[in-house]
C-alpha positions as CSV (number, residue, x, y, z in Angstrom):
1,M,-18.9,35.9,-39.2
2,S,-17.0,36.4,-42.5
3,L,-14.0,34.1,-43.1
4,D,-12.5,36.8,-45.4
5,H,-9.4,38.1,-43.6
6,R,-8.2,40.4,-46.3
7,L,-7.4,43.8,-44.9
8,A,-9.6,46.8,-45.3
9,P,-8.0,49.8,-47.1
10,E,-7.1,51.6,-43.9
11,H,-5.6,48.6,-42.4
12,E,-3.6,47.8,-45.5
13,E,-2.3,51.4,-45.6
14,L,-1.1,51.0,-42.0
15,R,0.5,47.7,-42.8
16,R,2.4,49.3,-45.7
17,T,3.5,52.3,-43.6
18,V,4.9,50.1,-40.8
19,E,6.5,47.7,-43.3
20,A,8.4,50.6,-44.8
21,F,9.4,51.9,-41.4
22,A,10.6,48.5,-40.3
23,H,12.8,48.1,-43.3
24,D,14.0,51.7,-43.7
25,V,14.5,52.6,-40.0
26,V,14.6,49.5,-37.8
27,A,16.5,47.1,-40.0
28,P,19.7,49.2,-40.6
29,R,20.2,50.0,-36.9
30,I,18.7,47.4,-34.7
31,G,21.7,45.0,-34.8
32,E,23.9,47.4,-33.0
33,F,21.3,47.9,-30.2
34,Y,20.7,44.2,-30.0
35,E,24.4,43.2,-29.7
36,N,25.0,45.9,-27.1
37,H,21.9,45.0,-25.1
38,A,20.8,48.6,-25.5
39,F,17.2,50.0,-25.5
40,P,16.5,51.7,-28.8
41,Y,15.1,55.0,-27.5
42,D,15.4,56.8,-30.8
43,I,13.5,54.0,-32.7
44,V,10.8,54.0,-30.0
45,R,10.5,57.7,-30.3
46,Q,9.9,57.5,-34.0
47,M,7.3,54.7,-33.4
48,A,5.6,57.1,-31.0
49,E,5.6,59.9,-33.6
50,M,3.8,57.5,-36.0
51,G,1.1,57.0,-33.4
52,L,1.7,53.2,-33.0
53,F,1.4,53.3,-29.2
54,G,-2.1,54.8,-29.5
55,L,-3.4,52.6,-32.2
56,P,-6.3,50.7,-30.4
57,F,-7.3,53.6,-28.1
58,P,-10.1,56.2,-28.5
59,E,-9.1,59.7,-29.6
60,E,-10.7,61.2,-26.4
61,H,-7.8,59.7,-24.4
62,G,-5.1,60.6,-26.9
63,G,-5.3,57.5,-29.0
64,M,-5.6,57.0,-32.8
65,G,-9.2,55.6,-32.7
66,G,-8.2,52.3,-34.3
67,D,-8.7,48.8,-33.1
68,Y,-6.9,45.7,-31.8
69,L,-6.5,44.4,-35.3
70,A,-4.5,47.6,-36.2
71,L,-2.1,47.0,-33.3
72,C,-1.5,43.4,-34.4
73,I,-0.9,44.4,-38.0
74,A,1.8,46.8,-36.8
75,L,3.3,44.1,-34.5
76,E,3.6,41.6,-37.3
77,E,5.3,44.0,-39.7
78,L,7.8,45.1,-37.0
79,A,8.6,41.5,-36.0
80,R,9.4,40.6,-39.6
81,V,12.5,42.7,-39.0
82,D,13.1,42.6,-35.3
83,S,11.2,41.3,-32.3
84,S,12.7,43.5,-29.6
85,V,11.0,46.6,-31.0
86,A,7.8,44.6,-31.6
87,I,7.7,43.3,-28.0
88,T,8.3,46.8,-26.7
89,L,5.2,48.0,-28.5
90,E,3.2,44.9,-27.6
91,A,4.0,45.1,-23.9
92,A,3.5,48.9,-23.7
93,V,0.0,48.7,-25.3
94,S,-1.7,45.4,-24.6
95,L,-0.1,44.9,-21.2
96,G,0.7,48.4,-20.1
97,A,-2.0,50.8,-21.3
98,M,-4.8,48.4,-22.0
99,P,-5.6,47.5,-18.4
100,I,-6.1,51.2,-17.7
101,H,-8.3,51.5,-20.8
102,R,-10.4,48.5,-19.9
103,Y,-10.7,48.9,-16.1
104,G,-9.6,52.4,-15.1
105,T,-11.7,55.1,-13.8
106,E,-12.2,58.2,-15.9
107,E,-9.8,60.1,-13.7
108,Q,-7.1,57.3,-14.1
109,K,-7.7,57.3,-17.9
110,R,-7.3,61.1,-18.1
111,E,-4.1,61.0,-16.0
112,W,-2.3,58.1,-17.7
113,L,-3.6,57.3,-21.1
114,P,-2.6,60.5,-23.0
115,Q,1.1,60.1,-22.2
116,L,1.0,56.3,-22.8
117,C,-0.9,56.6,-26.2
118,S,1.6,59.3,-27.3
119,G,4.5,56.9,-26.6
120,E,6.1,59.7,-24.5
121,R,6.0,57.2,-21.6
122,L,5.7,53.5,-21.3
123,A,3.7,51.3,-18.9
124,A,4.5,47.7,-17.6
125,F,2.4,44.9,-16.3
126,G,3.7,43.3,-13.1
127,L,2.2,39.8,-13.0
128,T,4.9,37.1,-13.0
129,E,6.7,36.2,-9.8
130,P,9.7,34.0,-9.1
131,D,7.5,31.2,-7.7
132,C,4.5,31.6,-9.9
133,G,4.5,32.0,-13.6
134,S,1.7,30.0,-15.2
135,D,0.2,29.5,-11.7
136,A,-0.8,33.2,-11.5
137,G,-3.3,32.3,-8.8
138,G,-0.3,31.6,-6.6
139,T,0.6,35.3,-6.4
140,R,2.5,36.1,-3.2
141,T,2.9,39.8,-3.5
142,T,0.6,41.5,-1.0
143,A,-1.2,44.8,-0.7
144,V,-2.5,45.8,2.7
145,R,-4.9,48.7,3.2
146,D,-3.4,51.3,5.7
147,G,-5.7,54.3,6.0
148,D,-5.7,56.1,2.6
149,A,-2.9,54.0,1.2
150,W,-2.0,50.5,-0.1
151,V,1.2,49.1,1.3
152,I,2.7,46.6,-1.2
153,N,5.4,44.0,-0.5
154,G,6.7,41.3,-2.9
155,T,8.7,40.6,-6.0
156,K,7.9,40.5,-9.7
157,C,10.1,39.1,-12.4
158,F,10.5,39.1,-16.2
159,I,8.7,42.5,-16.4
160,T,9.0,44.1,-19.9
161,N,9.4,47.9,-20.1
162,S,9.7,48.3,-16.3
163,G,13.1,50.0,-16.1
164,T,13.5,52.3,-19.0
165,D,14.1,56.1,-18.7
166,I,10.5,56.6,-20.0
167,T,8.7,54.1,-17.9
168,A,5.7,55.8,-16.2
169,L,4.1,53.1,-14.1
170,I,3.7,49.4,-13.4
171,T,0.3,47.7,-12.9
172,V,0.9,45.2,-10.1
173,T,-1.2,42.2,-9.2
174,A,-1.3,41.6,-5.4
175,V,-3.2,39.7,-2.8
176,T,-5.5,42.1,-1.0
177,G,-7.3,39.6,1.2
178,R,-8.9,36.2,1.3
179,N,-12.3,35.1,-0.2
180,P,-14.8,33.1,2.0
181,D,-13.4,29.8,0.6
182,G,-9.8,30.8,1.6
183,S,-8.6,31.5,-1.9
184,P,-6.6,34.7,-2.4
185,R,-8.4,37.9,-3.4
186,I,-6.2,39.4,-6.1
187,S,-6.4,43.0,-7.1
188,T,-4.5,45.2,-9.5
189,I,-2.8,48.5,-8.4
190,L,-1.1,51.2,-10.3
191,V,2.4,51.9,-9.0
192,P,4.2,55.0,-10.5
193,S,7.9,54.6,-11.3
194,G,10.1,56.2,-8.7
195,T,7.8,55.4,-5.8
196,A,9.7,55.0,-2.6
197,G,10.4,51.3,-1.8
198,L,10.2,50.2,-5.4
199,T,13.5,48.7,-6.5
200,V,14.2,48.1,-10.2
201,A,16.9,45.6,-10.8
202,A,19.5,45.7,-13.5
203,P,18.4,44.3,-16.9
204,Y,18.5,40.6,-17.3
205,S,21.1,38.9,-19.4
206,K,18.8,37.2,-21.9
207,V,19.1,34.8,-24.8
208,G,17.0,37.0,-27.1
209,W,15.0,40.2,-27.2
210,N,18.2,41.9,-26.3
211,A,17.1,45.4,-27.3
212,S,14.1,45.2,-25.1
213,D,13.9,46.1,-21.4
214,T,13.2,43.2,-18.9
215,R,13.8,43.5,-15.2
216,E,13.0,42.1,-11.7
217,L,11.0,44.4,-9.4
218,S,11.0,44.5,-5.6
219,F,8.4,46.1,-3.5
220,A,9.3,46.9,0.1
221,D,6.5,48.8,1.9
222,V,5.6,50.6,-1.3
223,R,2.8,53.1,-0.4
224,V,0.4,54.3,-3.1
225,P,-3.0,56.0,-2.7
226,V,-6.1,53.8,-2.4
227,G,-7.3,55.6,-5.6
228,N,-4.6,53.7,-7.5
229,L,-6.7,50.5,-7.3
230,L,-7.5,49.5,-10.9
231,G,-11.0,48.2,-11.2
232,E,-12.8,46.5,-8.4
233,E,-10.9,45.0,-5.5
234,G,-10.7,41.3,-5.8
235,R,-11.3,41.4,-9.5
236,G,-7.7,41.5,-10.5
237,F,-7.5,37.8,-11.4
238,A,-10.4,38.1,-13.9
239,Q,-9.0,41.3,-15.2
240,F,-5.6,40.0,-16.1
241,L,-7.0,36.8,-17.6
242,R,-8.9,39.0,-20.0
243,I,-5.8,41.1,-20.7
244,L,-3.8,37.9,-21.3
245,D,-6.5,36.5,-23.7
246,E,-6.1,39.6,-25.8
247,G,-2.4,39.6,-25.5
248,R,-2.1,36.2,-26.9
249,I,-3.5,37.5,-30.2
250,A,-0.9,40.2,-30.2
251,I,1.9,37.7,-29.4
252,S,0.6,35.5,-32.2
253,A,0.9,38.4,-34.6
254,L,4.4,39.0,-33.4
255,A,5.3,35.3,-33.8
256,T,3.8,35.4,-37.3
257,G,6.0,38.3,-38.2
258,L,9.1,36.5,-37.1
259,A,8.0,33.4,-39.1
260,Q,7.5,35.6,-42.2
261,G,10.8,37.4,-41.7
262,C,12.5,34.0,-41.7
263,V,10.9,33.4,-45.1
264,D,11.9,36.8,-46.4
265,E,15.6,36.3,-45.4
266,S,15.7,32.8,-46.7
267,V,14.3,33.7,-50.1
268,R,16.9,36.5,-50.3
269,Y,19.7,34.2,-49.3
270,A,18.6,31.5,-51.7
271,H,19.0,34.0,-54.6
272,D,22.3,35.4,-53.4
273,R,24.2,32.4,-52.1
274,H,25.8,30.2,-54.8
275,A,27.1,26.7,-54.4
276,F,28.4,24.3,-57.0
277,G,27.9,26.9,-59.7
278,R,24.3,27.9,-59.1
279,P,22.1,29.7,-56.6
280,I,21.2,27.4,-53.7
281,G,17.5,28.3,-54.3
282,A,17.7,26.2,-57.5
283,N,17.9,23.1,-55.3
284,Q,14.6,21.5,-54.8
285,A,15.3,20.7,-51.1
286,I,15.8,24.5,-50.4
287,Q,12.7,25.3,-52.5
288,F,10.5,22.8,-50.6
289,T,11.8,24.0,-47.2
290,I,11.0,27.6,-47.9
291,A,7.6,26.7,-49.4
292,D,6.7,24.9,-46.1
293,M,7.9,27.9,-44.2
294,E,5.7,30.2,-46.3
295,M,2.7,27.9,-45.7
296,R,3.2,27.9,-42.0
297,A,3.5,31.7,-41.8
298,H,0.3,32.1,-43.9
299,T,-1.7,29.7,-41.8
300,A,-0.5,31.4,-38.6
301,R,-1.6,34.8,-40.1
302,T,-5.0,33.4,-40.8
303,A,-5.3,32.1,-37.2
304,W,-4.4,35.4,-35.5
305,R,-6.5,37.5,-37.9
306,D,-9.5,35.2,-37.2
307,A,-9.0,35.7,-33.4
308,A,-8.5,39.4,-33.7
309,S,-11.6,39.8,-35.9
310,R,-13.7,38.0,-33.3
311,L,-12.3,40.2,-30.5
312,V,-13.1,43.4,-32.5
313,A,-16.6,42.1,-33.3
314,G,-17.3,41.4,-29.6
315,E,-17.6,37.7,-30.2
316,P,-16.1,34.9,-28.0
317,F,-12.4,34.6,-28.9
318,K,-10.5,32.8,-26.1
319,K,-10.2,29.4,-27.8
320,E,-9.2,31.0,-31.1
321,A,-6.6,33.2,-29.3
322,A,-5.1,30.2,-27.6
323,M,-5.0,28.2,-30.9
324,A,-3.4,31.2,-32.7
325,K,-0.8,31.7,-30.0
326,L,0.1,28.1,-29.7
327,Y,0.4,27.5,-33.5
328,S,2.2,30.7,-34.4
329,S,4.8,30.5,-31.6
330,E,5.6,26.9,-32.7
331,V,5.7,28.0,-36.3
332,A,8.1,30.8,-35.4
333,V,10.5,28.4,-33.7
334,T,10.4,25.9,-36.6
335,N,10.9,28.6,-39.3
336,A,13.7,30.1,-37.4
337,R,15.4,26.8,-37.2
338,E,14.9,26.1,-40.9
339,A,16.1,29.6,-41.9
340,T,19.3,29.1,-39.9
341,Q,19.9,25.8,-41.6
342,I,19.4,27.4,-45.0
343,H,22.0,30.0,-44.1
344,G,24.5,27.4,-43.0
345,G,27.5,28.8,-41.1
346,Y,26.3,32.4,-41.8
347,G,23.1,31.6,-39.9
348,F,25.2,31.3,-36.8
349,M,26.7,34.8,-37.2
350,N,25.0,37.6,-35.4
351,E,25.4,39.9,-38.4
352,Y,22.6,38.0,-40.1
353,P,19.0,38.7,-39.1
354,V,18.1,35.0,-38.9
355,A,20.6,34.6,-36.0
356,R,18.5,37.1,-34.1
357,M,15.3,35.5,-35.1
358,W,16.5,32.1,-33.9
359,R,17.4,33.5,-30.5
360,D,14.2,35.5,-30.3
361,S,11.8,32.7,-31.3
362,K,11.9,30.4,-28.3
363,I,10.4,32.8,-25.8
364,L,7.3,33.0,-27.9
365,E,6.4,29.4,-26.7
366,I,6.7,30.6,-23.1
367,G,5.6,34.2,-22.6
368,E,1.9,35.2,-22.1
369,G,1.0,31.6,-21.5
370,T,3.2,28.6,-22.3
371,S,2.3,26.1,-25.1
372,E,1.2,23.7,-22.4
373,V,-1.2,26.3,-21.0
374,Q,-2.6,27.0,-24.4
375,R,-3.3,23.2,-24.9
376,M,-5.0,23.2,-21.5
377,L,-7.2,26.1,-22.5
378,I,-8.1,24.5,-25.9
379,S,-8.9,21.2,-24.1
380,R,-11.2,23.0,-21.6
381,H,-13.1,24.8,-24.4
382,L,-13.7,21.4,-26.0
383,G,-15.2,20.1,-22.8
384,L,-12.8,17.2,-22.4
385,P,-13.0,15.3,-19.2
386,G,-10.9,16.7,-16.4
387,A,-9.8,19.7,-18.5
């Protein structure tokens, strides 16, 4: 495959459009939402009007007819300004709507995808549980067949977009039986918001991503039709592994955006801030620090675009996705730390974007597969003993 990751004209046009939206619409307003821990409904509505929630989906189901690369381009540009709006889009598309697109019946696609692609409603992916995060095979939530219904019991935690006023459904992973070897048979089931027995907790008090919606969900004898099974029974584990593989590319693009945003803010501050009679950017120590930040962001962008290009081309991409996610998330943390240091005391003030970026960066090394999990996956693909 080609190693030229320059964008095609249509992708570059999208990038410029989202870049302008992020700076003109998101940047002036997001700080207020962030500090008040408020979901930015108006900004999300404008993102929906731009078609961002339908970017990688076919037009026949209400999408824009684009590809996964287009989604990741939008995520990077949004995250250059704010990660809360970026993760809202990422979770709604790659975790919320994508499972239905990949594994849903035609009837399920017709019912759910148009409203999800339009951004009128959001979907969530209920995977993580209090006692199993990286060990998703340890799922304890159960779904028992009772006539023409599934009866679901259990708890999910850290679920993005699960409790907004426009949340339509949650795709839930649950144990639906046991395999011959005794291992759990995990399936995925669609649970519409408002279903009896589904309790949505109050939003978490988080370190970062404060303008995004994250909740705990409890299921107490939640009954949904058997037709809400997504894909084949017992194939849920394989399905969400594929979804997470793709999602790692999206998170890598988001992390790259944050890393690049740290560069943007640091360059601006290095021009504006004066000390000892000259701009601090005239000091070689500041110059070299920002140069290293730019180098890391550029390399991270090359990594996620490589993985995304492989996905779009139908080529193997799991190792590349893991490497991109691992590298870009660690780059985001490093760049956020360096940007805060460059800003000095102002970097510790919430009115400056780098303070948000610093708070938002750490979760990128944890969500959708920790850095340790990514290293396990890379080692496994290299065929190392015991990996």
